[in-house]
PyMOL CGO cylinders between C-alpha atoms (Angstrom):
from pymol import cmd
from pymol.cgo import CYLINDER

trace = [
    CYLINDER, 3.90, -15.38, -6.45, 5.47, -12.12, -5.27, 0.3, 1, 1, 1, 1, 1, 1,
    CYLINDER, 5.47, -12.12, -5.27, 4.14, -12.02, -1.68, 0.3, 1, 1, 1, 1, 1, 1,
    CYLINDER, 4.14, -12.02, -1.68, 3.21, -14.89, 0.59, 0.3, 1, 1, 1, 1, 1, 1,
    CYLINDER, 3.21, -14.89, 0.59, 2.09, -14.21, 4.16, 0.3, 1, 1, 1, 1, 1, 1,
    CYLINDER, 2.09, -14.21, 4.16, 1.57, -17.36, 6.24, 0.3, 1, 1, 1, 1, 1, 1,
    CYLINDER, 1.57, -17.36, 6.24, 0.00, -17.53, 9.71, 0.3, 1, 1, 1, 1, 1, 1,
    CYLINDER, 0.00, -17.53, 9.71, 1.53, -14.34, 11.06, 0.3, 1, 1, 1, 1, 1, 1,
    CYLINDER, 1.53, -14.34, 11.06, 0.79, -13.35, 14.65, 0.3, 1, 1, 1, 1, 1, 1,
    CYLINDER, 0.79, -13.35, 14.65, 1.51, -9.74, 15.61, 0.3, 1, 1, 1, 1, 1, 1,
    CYLINDER, 1.51, -9.74, 15.61, 1.16, -8.13, 19.03, 0.3, 1, 1, 1, 1, 1, 1,
    CYLINDER, 1.16, -8.13, 19.03, 1.35, -4.60, 20.40, 0.3, 1, 1, 1, 1, 1, 1,
    CYLINDER, 1.35, -4.60, 20.40, 2.78, -5.18, 23.83, 0.3, 1, 1, 1, 1, 1, 1,
    CYLINDER, 2.78, -5.18, 23.83, 0.68, -8.03, 25.19, 0.3, 1, 1, 1, 1, 1, 1,
    CYLINDER, 0.68, -8.03, 25.19, -2.32, -7.26, 22.97, 0.3, 1, 1, 1, 1, 1, 1,
    CYLINDER, -2.32, -7.26, 22.97, -2.98, -9.65, 20.07, 0.3, 1, 1, 1, 1, 1, 1,
    CYLINDER, -2.98, -9.65, 20.07, -3.60, -7.64, 16.90, 0.3, 1, 1, 1, 1, 1, 1,
    CYLINDER, -3.60, -7.64, 16.90, -3.11, -10.15, 14.05, 0.3, 1, 1, 1, 1, 1, 1,
    CYLINDER, -3.11, -10.15, 14.05, -4.15, -13.74, 14.61, 0.3, 1, 1, 1, 1, 1, 1,
    CYLINDER, -4.15, -13.74, 14.61, -2.68, -16.20, 12.09, 0.3, 1, 1, 1, 1, 1, 1,
    CYLINDER, -2.68, -16.20, 12.09, -3.15, -13.98, 9.04, 0.3, 1, 1, 1, 1, 1, 1,
    CYLINDER, -3.15, -13.98, 9.04, -2.41, -15.62, 5.68, 0.3, 1, 1, 1, 1, 1, 1,
    CYLINDER, -2.41, -15.62, 5.68, -2.67, -14.09, 2.21, 0.3, 1, 1, 1, 1, 1, 1,
    CYLINDER, -2.67, -14.09, 2.21, -0.94, -14.08, -1.17, 0.3, 1, 1, 1, 1, 1, 1,
    CYLINDER, -0.94, -14.08, -1.17, -0.33, -11.56, -3.94, 0.3, 1, 1, 1, 1, 1, 1,
    CYLINDER, -0.33, -11.56, -3.94, 0.66, -12.76, -7.40, 0.3, 1, 1, 1, 1, 1, 1,
    CYLINDER, 0.66, -12.76, -7.40, 2.94, -10.78, -9.70, 0.3, 1, 1, 1, 1, 1, 1,
    CYLINDER, 2.94, -10.78, -9.70, 0.98, -8.24, -11.74, 0.3, 1, 1, 1, 1, 1, 1,
    CYLINDER, 0.98, -8.24, -11.74, -2.06, -8.21, -9.47, 0.3, 1, 1, 1, 1, 1, 1,
    CYLINDER, -2.06, -8.21, -9.47, -3.79, -5.49, -7.53, 0.3, 1, 1, 1, 1, 1, 1,
    CYLINDER, -3.79, -5.49, -7.53, -5.03, -7.07, -4.31, 0.3, 1, 1, 1, 1, 1, 1,
    CYLINDER, -5.03, -7.07, -4.31, -7.11, -5.29, -1.66, 0.3, 1, 1, 1, 1, 1, 1,
    CYLINDER, -7.11, -5.29, -1.66, -7.21, -5.85, 2.09, 0.3, 1, 1, 1, 1, 1, 1,
    CYLINDER, -7.21, -5.85, 2.09, -10.61, -4.64, 3.22, 0.3, 1, 1, 1, 1, 1, 1,
    CYLINDER, -10.61, -4.64, 3.22, -12.05, -3.97, 6.66, 0.3, 1, 1, 1, 1, 1, 1,
    CYLINDER, -12.05, -3.97, 6.66, -13.37, -1.36, 9.04, 0.3, 1, 1, 1, 1, 1, 1,
    CYLINDER, -13.37, -1.36, 9.04, -11.09, 0.92, 11.03, 0.3, 1, 1, 1, 1, 1, 1,
    CYLINDER, -11.09, 0.92, 11.03, -9.30, -1.10, 13.68, 0.3, 1, 1, 1, 1, 1, 1,
    CYLINDER, -9.30, -1.10, 13.68, -9.62, -4.38, 11.80, 0.3, 1, 1, 1, 1, 1, 1,
    CYLINDER, -9.62, -4.38, 11.80, -5.83, -4.83, 11.57, 0.3, 1, 1, 1, 1, 1, 1,
    CYLINDER, -5.83, -4.83, 11.57, -5.15, -3.62, 8.03, 0.3, 1, 1, 1, 1, 1, 1,
    CYLINDER, -5.15, -3.62, 8.03, -2.44, -1.13, 8.96, 0.3, 1, 1, 1, 1, 1, 1,
    CYLINDER, -2.44, -1.13, 8.96, -0.77, -3.63, 11.27, 0.3, 1, 1, 1, 1, 1, 1,
    CYLINDER, -0.77, -3.63, 11.27, -0.69, -6.13, 8.41, 0.3, 1, 1, 1, 1, 1, 1,
    CYLINDER, -0.69, -6.13, 8.41, 1.09, -3.59, 6.21, 0.3, 1, 1, 1, 1, 1, 1,
    CYLINDER, 1.09, -3.59, 6.21, 3.50, -2.68, 9.00, 0.3, 1, 1, 1, 1, 1, 1,
    CYLINDER, 3.50, -2.68, 9.00, 4.23, -6.36, 9.65, 0.3, 1, 1, 1, 1, 1, 1,
    CYLINDER, 4.23, -6.36, 9.65, 5.07, -6.95, 5.99, 0.3, 1, 1, 1, 1, 1, 1,
    CYLINDER, 5.07, -6.95, 5.99, 7.30, -3.87, 5.95, 0.3, 1, 1, 1, 1, 1, 1,
    CYLINDER, 7.30, -3.87, 5.95, 9.12, -4.89, 9.14, 0.3, 1, 1, 1, 1, 1, 1,
    CYLINDER, 9.12, -4.89, 9.14, 7.91, -1.88, 11.14, 0.3, 1, 1, 1, 1, 1, 1,
    CYLINDER, 7.91, -1.88, 11.14, 5.87, -4.06, 13.52, 0.3, 1, 1, 1, 1, 1, 1,
    CYLINDER, 5.87, -4.06, 13.52, 7.51, -7.48, 13.15, 0.3, 1, 1, 1, 1, 1, 1,
    CYLINDER, 7.51, -7.48, 13.15, 5.27, -10.52, 13.69, 0.3, 1, 1, 1, 1, 1, 1,
    CYLINDER, 5.27, -10.52, 13.69, 5.98, -12.74, 16.69, 0.3, 1, 1, 1, 1, 1, 1,
    CYLINDER, 5.98, -12.74, 16.69, 5.50, -15.84, 14.56, 0.3, 1, 1, 1, 1, 1, 1,
    CYLINDER, 5.50, -15.84, 14.56, 4.63, -16.91, 11.03, 0.3, 1, 1, 1, 1, 1, 1,
    CYLINDER, 4.63, -16.91, 11.03, 6.30, -16.33, 7.69, 0.3, 1, 1, 1, 1, 1, 1,
    CYLINDER, 6.30, -16.33, 7.69, 6.45, -13.49, 5.16, 0.3, 1, 1, 1, 1, 1, 1,
    CYLINDER, 6.45, -13.49, 5.16, 8.10, -14.27, 1.84, 0.3, 1, 1, 1, 1, 1, 1,
    CYLINDER, 8.10, -14.27, 1.84, 8.93, -11.90, -1.03, 0.3, 1, 1, 1, 1, 1, 1,
    CYLINDER, 8.93, -11.90, -1.03, 9.46, -13.81, -4.28, 0.3, 1, 1, 1, 1, 1, 1,
    CYLINDER, 9.46, -13.81, -4.28, 10.30, -16.89, -2.21, 0.3, 1, 1, 1, 1, 1, 1,
    CYLINDER, 10.30, -16.89, -2.21, 12.75, -15.12, 0.13, 0.3, 1, 1, 1, 1, 1, 1,
    CYLINDER, 12.75, -15.12, 0.13, 11.89, -14.91, 3.83, 0.3, 1, 1, 1, 1, 1, 1,
    CYLINDER, 11.89, -14.91, 3.83, 11.71, -11.27, 4.90, 0.3, 1, 1, 1, 1, 1, 1,
    CYLINDER, 11.71, -11.27, 4.90, 10.14, -11.64, 8.33, 0.3, 1, 1, 1, 1, 1, 1,
    CYLINDER, 10.14, -11.64, 8.33, 12.70, -10.44, 10.86, 0.3, 1, 1, 1, 1, 1, 1,
    CYLINDER, 12.70, -10.44, 10.86, 14.49, -8.14, 8.41, 0.3, 1, 1, 1, 1, 1, 1,
    CYLINDER, 14.49, -8.14, 8.41, 14.79, -4.42, 9.03, 0.3, 1, 1, 1, 1, 1, 1,
    CYLINDER, 14.79, -4.42, 9.03, 12.51, -2.07, 7.03, 0.3, 1, 1, 1, 1, 1, 1,
    CYLINDER, 12.51, -2.07, 7.03, 15.45, -0.65, 5.04, 0.3, 1, 1, 1, 1, 1, 1,
    CYLINDER, 15.45, -0.65, 5.04, 16.48, -4.19, 4.06, 0.3, 1, 1, 1, 1, 1, 1,
    CYLINDER, 16.48, -4.19, 4.06, 12.95, -4.99, 2.89, 0.3, 1, 1, 1, 1, 1, 1,
    CYLINDER, 12.95, -4.99, 2.89, 12.86, -1.75, 0.88, 0.3, 1, 1, 1, 1, 1, 1,
    CYLINDER, 12.86, -1.75, 0.88, 16.15, -2.69, -0.81, 0.3, 1, 1, 1, 1, 1, 1,
    CYLINDER, 16.15, -2.69, -0.81, 14.63, -6.03, -1.81, 0.3, 1, 1, 1, 1, 1, 1,
    CYLINDER, 14.63, -6.03, -1.81, 11.96, -4.21, -3.81, 0.3, 1, 1, 1, 1, 1, 1,
    CYLINDER, 11.96, -4.21, -3.81, 9.08, -3.21, -1.54, 0.3, 1, 1, 1, 1, 1, 1,
    CYLINDER, 9.08, -3.21, -1.54, 7.71, 0.33, -1.64, 0.3, 1, 1, 1, 1, 1, 1,
    CYLINDER, 7.71, 0.33, -1.64, 5.46, 1.58, 1.17, 0.3, 1, 1, 1, 1, 1, 1,
    CYLINDER, 5.46, 1.58, 1.17, 3.07, 4.52, 1.35, 0.3, 1, 1, 1, 1, 1, 1,
    CYLINDER, 3.07, 4.52, 1.35, 1.72, 4.72, 4.93, 0.3, 1, 1, 1, 1, 1, 1,
    CYLINDER, 1.72, 4.72, 4.93, -1.75, 5.97, 5.82, 0.3, 1, 1, 1, 1, 1, 1,
    CYLINDER, -1.75, 5.97, 5.82, -0.39, 9.17, 7.40, 0.3, 1, 1, 1, 1, 1, 1,
    CYLINDER, -0.39, 9.17, 7.40, 1.90, 9.82, 4.37, 0.3, 1, 1, 1, 1, 1, 1,
    CYLINDER, 1.90, 9.82, 4.37, 4.90, 11.00, 6.49, 0.3, 1, 1, 1, 1, 1, 1,
    CYLINDER, 4.90, 11.00, 6.49, 6.31, 13.32, 3.87, 0.3, 1, 1, 1, 1, 1, 1,
    CYLINDER, 6.31, 13.32, 3.87, 8.96, 15.86, 4.86, 0.3, 1, 1, 1, 1, 1, 1,
    CYLINDER, 8.96, 15.86, 4.86, 6.94, 19.00, 5.56, 0.3, 1, 1, 1, 1, 1, 1,
    CYLINDER, 6.94, 19.00, 5.56, 9.86, 21.43, 5.23, 0.3, 1, 1, 1, 1, 1, 1,
    CYLINDER, 9.86, 21.43, 5.23, 11.14, 20.02, 1.94, 0.3, 1, 1, 1, 1, 1, 1,
    CYLINDER, 11.14, 20.02, 1.94, 9.66, 20.83, -1.46, 0.3, 1, 1, 1, 1, 1, 1,
    CYLINDER, 9.66, 20.83, -1.46, 7.58, 18.19, -3.21, 0.3, 1, 1, 1, 1, 1, 1,
    CYLINDER, 7.58, 18.19, -3.21, 10.40, 17.60, -5.68, 0.3, 1, 1, 1, 1, 1, 1,
    CYLINDER, 10.40, 17.60, -5.68, 13.01, 17.27, -2.95, 0.3, 1, 1, 1, 1, 1, 1,
    CYLINDER, 13.01, 17.27, -2.95, 10.82, 14.67, -1.25, 0.3, 1, 1, 1, 1, 1, 1,
    CYLINDER, 10.82, 14.67, -1.25, 10.90, 12.67, -4.49, 0.3, 1, 1, 1, 1, 1, 1,
    CYLINDER, 10.90, 12.67, -4.49, 14.62, 13.14, -5.13, 0.3, 1, 1, 1, 1, 1, 1,
    CYLINDER, 14.62, 13.14, -5.13, 15.53, 12.12, -1.60, 0.3, 1, 1, 1, 1, 1, 1,
    CYLINDER, 15.53, 12.12, -1.60, 13.56, 8.89, -1.94, 0.3, 1, 1, 1, 1, 1, 1,
    CYLINDER, 13.56, 8.89, -1.94, 15.20, 8.08, -5.29, 0.3, 1, 1, 1, 1, 1, 1,
    CYLINDER, 15.20, 8.08, -5.29, 18.75, 8.05, -3.97, 0.3, 1, 1, 1, 1, 1, 1,
    CYLINDER, 18.75, 8.05, -3.97, 20.75, 4.82, -3.84, 0.3, 1, 1, 1, 1, 1, 1,
    CYLINDER, 20.75, 4.82, -3.84, 18.24, 2.67, -5.70, 0.3, 1, 1, 1, 1, 1, 1,
    CYLINDER, 18.24, 2.67, -5.70, 19.33, -0.92, -6.30, 0.3, 1, 1, 1, 1, 1, 1,
    CYLINDER, 19.33, -0.92, -6.30, 22.05, -1.48, -8.92, 0.3, 1, 1, 1, 1, 1, 1,
    CYLINDER, 22.05, -1.48, -8.92, 20.18, -1.08, -12.17, 0.3, 1, 1, 1, 1, 1, 1,
    CYLINDER, 20.18, -1.08, -12.17, 18.84, 1.67, -14.41, 0.3, 1, 1, 1, 1, 1, 1,
    CYLINDER, 18.84, 1.67, -14.41, 16.08, 3.67, -12.71, 0.3, 1, 1, 1, 1, 1, 1,
    CYLINDER, 16.08, 3.67, -12.71, 12.56, 3.07, -13.98, 0.3, 1, 1, 1, 1, 1, 1,
    CYLINDER, 12.56, 3.07, -13.98, 10.67, 5.70, -11.95, 0.3, 1, 1, 1, 1, 1, 1,
    CYLINDER, 10.67, 5.70, -11.95, 12.04, 9.22, -12.30, 0.3, 1, 1, 1, 1, 1, 1,
    CYLINDER, 12.04, 9.22, -12.30, 10.59, 12.59, -11.31, 0.3, 1, 1, 1, 1, 1, 1,
    CYLINDER, 10.59, 12.59, -11.31, 9.52, 13.05, -14.92, 0.3, 1, 1, 1, 1, 1, 1,
    CYLINDER, 9.52, 13.05, -14.92, 7.55, 9.80, -14.82, 0.3, 1, 1, 1, 1, 1, 1,
    CYLINDER, 7.55, 9.80, -14.82, 5.99, 10.69, -11.46, 0.3, 1, 1, 1, 1, 1, 1,
    CYLINDER, 5.99, 10.69, -11.46, 4.87, 14.04, -12.87, 0.3, 1, 1, 1, 1, 1, 1,
    CYLINDER, 4.87, 14.04, -12.87, 3.31, 12.27, -15.84, 0.3, 1, 1, 1, 1, 1, 1,
    CYLINDER, 3.31, 12.27, -15.84, 1.43, 10.04, -13.42, 0.3, 1, 1, 1, 1, 1, 1,
    CYLINDER, 1.43, 10.04, -13.42, 0.42, 12.92, -11.11, 0.3, 1, 1, 1, 1, 1, 1,
    CYLINDER, 0.42, 12.92, -11.11, 0.42, 16.19, -13.14, 0.3, 1, 1, 1, 1, 1, 1,
    CYLINDER, 0.42, 16.19, -13.14, -0.62, 18.16, -10.04, 0.3, 1, 1, 1, 1, 1, 1,
    CYLINDER, -0.62, 18.16, -10.04, 2.75, 17.41, -8.45, 0.3, 1, 1, 1, 1, 1, 1,
    CYLINDER, 2.75, 17.41, -8.45, 4.63, 19.03, -11.32, 0.3, 1, 1, 1, 1, 1, 1,
    CYLINDER, 4.63, 19.03, -11.32, 2.74, 22.26, -10.73, 0.3, 1, 1, 1, 1, 1, 1,
    CYLINDER, 2.74, 22.26, -10.73, 3.52, 21.99, -7.01, 0.3, 1, 1, 1, 1, 1, 1,
    CYLINDER, 3.52, 21.99, -7.01, 7.09, 20.73, -7.22, 0.3, 1, 1, 1, 1, 1, 1,
    CYLINDER, 7.09, 20.73, -7.22, 8.49, 23.83, -5.50, 0.3, 1, 1, 1, 1, 1, 1,
    CYLINDER, 8.49, 23.83, -5.50, 5.83, 23.86, -2.77, 0.3, 1, 1, 1, 1, 1, 1,
    CYLINDER, 5.83, 23.86, -2.77, 6.74, 22.64, 0.69, 0.3, 1, 1, 1, 1, 1, 1,
    CYLINDER, 6.74, 22.64, 0.69, 5.24, 19.32, 1.67, 0.3, 1, 1, 1, 1, 1, 1,
    CYLINDER, 5.24, 19.32, 1.67, 3.50, 20.84, 4.67, 0.3, 1, 1, 1, 1, 1, 1,
    CYLINDER, 3.50, 20.84, 4.67, 1.48, 23.16, 2.43, 0.3, 1, 1, 1, 1, 1, 1,
    CYLINDER, 1.48, 23.16, 2.43, 0.00, 20.41, 0.25, 0.3, 1, 1, 1, 1, 1, 1,
    CYLINDER, 0.00, 20.41, 0.25, -3.62, 19.29, 0.52, 0.3, 1, 1, 1, 1, 1, 1,
    CYLINDER, -3.62, 19.29, 0.52, -4.54, 15.81, 1.71, 0.3, 1, 1, 1, 1, 1, 1,
    CYLINDER, -4.54, 15.81, 1.71, -4.90, 14.49, -1.82, 0.3, 1, 1, 1, 1, 1, 1,
    CYLINDER, -4.90, 14.49, -1.82, -1.64, 16.08, -2.93, 0.3, 1, 1, 1, 1, 1, 1,
    CYLINDER, -1.64, 16.08, -2.93, 0.18, 14.54, 0.03, 0.3, 1, 1, 1, 1, 1, 1,
    CYLINDER, 0.18, 14.54, 0.03, -1.22, 11.12, -0.91, 0.3, 1, 1, 1, 1, 1, 1,
    CYLINDER, -1.22, 11.12, -0.91, 0.06, 11.54, -4.46, 0.3, 1, 1, 1, 1, 1, 1,
    CYLINDER, 0.06, 11.54, -4.46, 3.46, 12.64, -3.19, 0.3, 1, 1, 1, 1, 1, 1,
    CYLINDER, 3.46, 12.64, -3.19, 3.69, 9.72, -0.77, 0.3, 1, 1, 1, 1, 1, 1,
    CYLINDER, 3.69, 9.72, -0.77, 2.89, 7.26, -3.55, 0.3, 1, 1, 1, 1, 1, 1,
    CYLINDER, 2.89, 7.26, -3.55, 5.32, 8.99, -5.90, 0.3, 1, 1, 1, 1, 1, 1,
    CYLINDER, 5.32, 8.99, -5.90, 8.02, 8.85, -3.25, 0.3, 1, 1, 1, 1, 1, 1,
    CYLINDER, 8.02, 8.85, -3.25, 7.46, 5.12, -2.79, 0.3, 1, 1, 1, 1, 1, 1,
    CYLINDER, 7.46, 5.12, -2.79, 7.71, 4.59, -6.55, 0.3, 1, 1, 1, 1, 1, 1,
    CYLINDER, 7.71, 4.59, -6.55, 11.03, 6.46, -6.70, 0.3, 1, 1, 1, 1, 1, 1,
    CYLINDER, 11.03, 6.46, -6.70, 12.55, 3.39, -5.02, 0.3, 1, 1, 1, 1, 1, 1,
    CYLINDER, 12.55, 3.39, -5.02, 11.63, 1.36, -8.14, 0.3, 1, 1, 1, 1, 1, 1,
    CYLINDER, 11.63, 1.36, -8.14, 9.66, -1.26, -6.18, 0.3, 1, 1, 1, 1, 1, 1,
    CYLINDER, 9.66, -1.26, -6.18, 8.42, -4.56, -7.51, 0.3, 1, 1, 1, 1, 1, 1,
    CYLINDER, 8.42, -4.56, -7.51, 5.71, -4.58, -4.85, 0.3, 1, 1, 1, 1, 1, 1,
    CYLINDER, 5.71, -4.58, -4.85, 3.93, -1.40, -3.73, 0.3, 1, 1, 1, 1, 1, 1,
    CYLINDER, 3.93, -1.40, -3.73, 2.12, -1.37, -0.36, 0.3, 1, 1, 1, 1, 1, 1,
    CYLINDER, 2.12, -1.37, -0.36, -0.54, 1.34, -0.05, 0.3, 1, 1, 1, 1, 1, 1,
    CYLINDER, -0.54, 1.34, -0.05, -2.22, 1.92, 3.31, 0.3, 1, 1, 1, 1, 1, 1,
    CYLINDER, -2.22, 1.92, 3.31, -5.61, 3.71, 3.10, 0.3, 1, 1, 1, 1, 1, 1,
    CYLINDER, -5.61, 3.71, 3.10, -4.85, 5.62, -0.13, 0.3, 1, 1, 1, 1, 1, 1,
    CYLINDER, -4.85, 5.62, -0.13, -8.46, 6.84, -0.52, 0.3, 1, 1, 1, 1, 1, 1,
    CYLINDER, -8.46, 6.84, -0.52, -9.12, 7.80, 3.10, 0.3, 1, 1, 1, 1, 1, 1,
    CYLINDER, -9.12, 7.80, 3.10, -10.61, 11.27, 3.57, 0.3, 1, 1, 1, 1, 1, 1,
    CYLINDER, -10.61, 11.27, 3.57, -10.35, 12.29, -0.07, 0.3, 1, 1, 1, 1, 1, 1,
    CYLINDER, -10.35, 12.29, -0.07, -12.95, 13.82, -2.38, 0.3, 1, 1, 1, 1, 1, 1,
    CYLINDER, -12.95, 13.82, -2.38, -14.50, 11.48, -4.99, 0.3, 1, 1, 1, 1, 1, 1,
    CYLINDER, -14.50, 11.48, -4.99, -12.67, 13.14, -7.91, 0.3, 1, 1, 1, 1, 1, 1,
    CYLINDER, -12.67, 13.14, -7.91, -9.31, 12.69, -6.18, 0.3, 1, 1, 1, 1, 1, 1,
    CYLINDER, -9.31, 12.69, -6.18, -10.16, 9.07, -5.37, 0.3, 1, 1, 1, 1, 1, 1,
    CYLINDER, -10.16, 9.07, -5.37, -10.96, 8.47, -9.05, 0.3, 1, 1, 1, 1, 1, 1,
    CYLINDER, -10.96, 8.47, -9.05, -7.64, 10.05, -10.09, 0.3, 1, 1, 1, 1, 1, 1,
    CYLINDER, -7.64, 10.05, -10.09, -5.77, 7.83, -7.64, 0.3, 1, 1, 1, 1, 1, 1,
    CYLINDER, -5.77, 7.83, -7.64, -7.59, 4.79, -8.99, 0.3, 1, 1, 1, 1, 1, 1,
    CYLINDER, -7.59, 4.79, -8.99, -6.57, 5.70, -12.54, 0.3, 1, 1, 1, 1, 1, 1,
    CYLINDER, -6.57, 5.70, -12.54, -2.98, 6.08, -11.31, 0.3, 1, 1, 1, 1, 1, 1,
    CYLINDER, -2.98, 6.08, -11.31, -3.06, 2.63, -9.68, 0.3, 1, 1, 1, 1, 1, 1,
    CYLINDER, -3.06, 2.63, -9.68, -4.06, 1.08, -12.98, 0.3, 1, 1, 1, 1, 1, 1,
    CYLINDER, -4.06, 1.08, -12.98, -1.18, 2.90, -14.73, 0.3, 1, 1, 1, 1, 1, 1,
    CYLINDER, -1.18, 2.90, -14.73, 1.29, 1.80, -12.07, 0.3, 1, 1, 1, 1, 1, 1,
    CYLINDER, 1.29, 1.80, -12.07, 0.22, -1.83, -12.49, 0.3, 1, 1, 1, 1, 1, 1,
    CYLINDER, 0.22, -1.83, -12.49, 0.54, -1.42, -16.24, 0.3, 1, 1, 1, 1, 1, 1,
    CYLINDER, 0.54, -1.42, -16.24, 4.14, -0.31, -15.70, 0.3, 1, 1, 1, 1, 1, 1,
    CYLINDER, 4.14, -0.31, -15.70, 4.93, -3.65, -14.05, 0.3, 1, 1, 1, 1, 1, 1,
    CYLINDER, 4.93, -3.65, -14.05, 4.44, -2.88, -10.35, 0.3, 1, 1, 1, 1, 1, 1,
    CYLINDER, 4.44, -2.88, -10.35, 2.36, -5.28, -8.25, 0.3, 1, 1, 1, 1, 1, 1,
    CYLINDER, 2.36, -5.28, -8.25, 0.09, -3.49, -5.74, 0.3, 1, 1, 1, 1, 1, 1,
    CYLINDER, 0.09, -3.49, -5.74, -1.29, -4.49, -2.35, 0.3, 1, 1, 1, 1, 1, 1,
    CYLINDER, -1.29, -4.49, -2.35, -3.81, -2.00, -0.94, 0.3, 1, 1, 1, 1, 1, 1,
    CYLINDER, -3.81, -2.00, -0.94, -5.32, -1.76, 2.53, 0.3, 1, 1, 1, 1, 1, 1,
    CYLINDER, -5.32, -1.76, 2.53, -8.50, 0.32, 2.38, 0.3, 1, 1, 1, 1, 1, 1,
    CYLINDER, -8.50, 0.32, 2.38, -12.07, 0.37, 3.67, 0.3, 1, 1, 1, 1, 1, 1,
    CYLINDER, -12.07, 0.37, 3.67, -13.50, 1.96, 0.51, 0.3, 1, 1, 1, 1, 1, 1,
    CYLINDER, -13.50, 1.96, 0.51, -15.13, -1.01, -1.21, 0.3, 1, 1, 1, 1, 1, 1,
    CYLINDER, -15.13, -1.01, -1.21, -16.21, 0.96, -4.28, 0.3, 1, 1, 1, 1, 1, 1,
    CYLINDER, -16.21, 0.96, -4.28, -12.66, 2.20, -4.86, 0.3, 1, 1, 1, 1, 1, 1,
    CYLINDER, -12.66, 2.20, -4.86, -11.19, -1.28, -4.48, 0.3, 1, 1, 1, 1, 1, 1,
    CYLINDER, -11.19, -1.28, -4.48, -13.87, -2.89, -6.64, 0.3, 1, 1, 1, 1, 1, 1,
    CYLINDER, -13.87, -2.89, -6.64, -12.90, -0.60, -9.50, 0.3, 1, 1, 1, 1, 1, 1,
    CYLINDER, -12.90, -0.60, -9.50, -9.19, -1.42, -9.52, 0.3, 1, 1, 1, 1, 1, 1,
    CYLINDER, -9.19, -1.42, -9.52, -8.48, -4.66, -7.63, 0.3, 1, 1, 1, 1, 1, 1,
    CYLINDER, -8.48, -4.66, -7.63, -8.46, -8.21, -8.95, 0.3, 1, 1, 1, 1, 1, 1,
    CYLINDER, -8.46, -8.21, -8.95, -8.97, -9.96, -5.63, 0.3, 1, 1, 1, 1, 1, 1,
    CYLINDER, -8.97, -9.96, -5.63, -9.70, -9.02, -2.06, 0.3, 1, 1, 1, 1, 1, 1,
    CYLINDER, -9.70, -9.02, -2.06, -9.35, -10.20, 1.52, 0.3, 1, 1, 1, 1, 1, 1,
    CYLINDER, -9.35, -10.20, 1.52, -11.82, -9.11, 4.19, 0.3, 1, 1, 1, 1, 1, 1,
    CYLINDER, -11.82, -9.11, 4.19, -10.41, -8.63, 7.69, 0.3, 1, 1, 1, 1, 1, 1,
    CYLINDER, -10.41, -8.63, 7.69, -12.11, -8.30, 11.06, 0.3, 1, 1, 1, 1, 1, 1,
    CYLINDER, -12.11, -8.30, 11.06, -10.49, -8.24, 14.50, 0.3, 1, 1, 1, 1, 1, 1,
    CYLINDER, -10.49, -8.24, 14.50, -7.11, -9.22, 13.12, 0.3, 1, 1, 1, 1, 1, 1,
    CYLINDER, -7.11, -9.22, 13.12, -8.36, -12.27, 11.25, 0.3, 1, 1, 1, 1, 1, 1,
    CYLINDER, -8.36, -12.27, 11.25, -9.07, -12.90, 7.57, 0.3, 1, 1, 1, 1, 1, 1,
    CYLINDER, -9.07, -12.90, 7.57, -12.80, -13.67, 7.39, 0.3, 1, 1, 1, 1, 1, 1,
    CYLINDER, -12.80, -13.67, 7.39, -13.35, -13.93, 3.64, 0.3, 1, 1, 1, 1, 1, 1,
    CYLINDER, -13.35, -13.93, 3.64, -11.46, -13.88, 0.35, 0.3, 1, 1, 1, 1, 1, 1,
    CYLINDER, -11.46, -13.88, 0.35, -12.54, -13.92, -3.28, 0.3, 1, 1, 1, 1, 1, 1,
    CYLINDER, -12.54, -13.92, -3.28, -12.42, -12.02, -6.54, 0.3, 1, 1, 1, 1, 1, 1,
    CYLINDER, -12.42, -12.02, -6.54, -13.45, -8.40, -6.00, 0.3, 1, 1, 1, 1, 1, 1,
    CYLINDER, -13.45, -8.40, -6.00, -16.64, -8.71, -7.98, 0.3, 1, 1, 1, 1, 1, 1,
    CYLINDER, -16.64, -8.71, -7.98, -17.71, -11.70, -5.87, 0.3, 1, 1, 1, 1, 1, 1,
    CYLINDER, -17.71, -11.70, -5.87, -17.00, -9.71, -2.70, 0.3, 1, 1, 1, 1, 1, 1,
    CYLINDER, -17.00, -9.71, -2.70, -19.08, -6.81, -4.05, 0.3, 1, 1, 1, 1, 1, 1,
    CYLINDER, -19.08, -6.81, -4.05, -21.99, -9.13, -4.79, 0.3, 1, 1, 1, 1, 1, 1,
    CYLINDER, -21.99, -9.13, -4.79, -21.92, -10.84, -1.39, 0.3, 1, 1, 1, 1, 1, 1,
    CYLINDER, -21.92, -10.84, -1.39, -24.17, -8.34, 0.38, 0.3, 1, 1, 1, 1, 1, 1,
    CYLINDER, -24.17, -8.34, 0.38, -24.52, -10.38, 3.57, 0.3, 1, 1, 1, 1, 1, 1,
    CYLINDER, -24.52, -10.38, 3.57, -20.74, -10.46, 4.01, 0.3, 1, 1, 1, 1, 1, 1,
    CYLINDER, -20.74, -10.46, 4.01, -20.47, -6.76, 3.15, 0.3, 1, 1, 1, 1, 1, 1,
    CYLINDER, -20.47, -6.76, 3.15, -23.05, -5.82, 5.79, 0.3, 1, 1, 1, 1, 1, 1,
    CYLINDER, -23.05, -5.82, 5.79, -21.39, -8.01, 8.39, 0.3, 1, 1, 1, 1, 1, 1,
    CYLINDER, -21.39, -8.01, 8.39, -17.78, -6.93, 7.93, 0.3, 1, 1, 1, 1, 1, 1,
    CYLINDER, -17.78, -6.93, 7.93, -17.52, -3.76, 5.83, 0.3, 1, 1, 1, 1, 1, 1,
    CYLINDER, -17.52, -3.76, 5.83, -20.45, -1.38, 6.28, 0.3, 1, 1, 1, 1, 1, 1,
    CYLINDER, -20.45, -1.38, 6.28, -19.78, 1.16, 9.02, 0.3, 1, 1, 1, 1, 1, 1,
]
cmd.load_cgo(trace, "trace")
């Protein structure tokens, strides 16, 4: 097991956002966290990454407790993170965004290089000299994912990768996720696009109001129309 989240409780100020959330991700899996906007998906990702630390509970990465660690420490342990708003450097070129992220990777030979990122996302090679602020929404998503991969993560956290993108771009991102998993990276996705997640994920968790309401294999989630209507259809 690469990720084990146990009974985490996360607050914003005095407001309870996550209420005893538990989930697991096994090595080599793609696992989806599903739910409507405001369900707590982003907060779950931020809690794992140490950006919004939980008040209680446990988060373990390959058996090591990471709850309470700083985000840079968690990144050094092998977690890559692509946030929903991308947060690329608008004044830097696409290639400089990648090169900056790839500095000071843990003490071993690099797996993910700019060449490999360009093979994964050919559009980025054509745009490598373009400033980040001039990229389209889909191109920024690709760059954010590429930047996270430049850290050579064992676990990749993706927050809303398909949000606001055209169907063809969503399909291309899905193909890329499968390639990334094939290269040995475990993936945990938070997204509300059930069709996208059904295509690429092995298992899923359904979240509502900061609580896990349902979990199963993705195909079983897809087939459970009553649950889908209750928790996922907007």
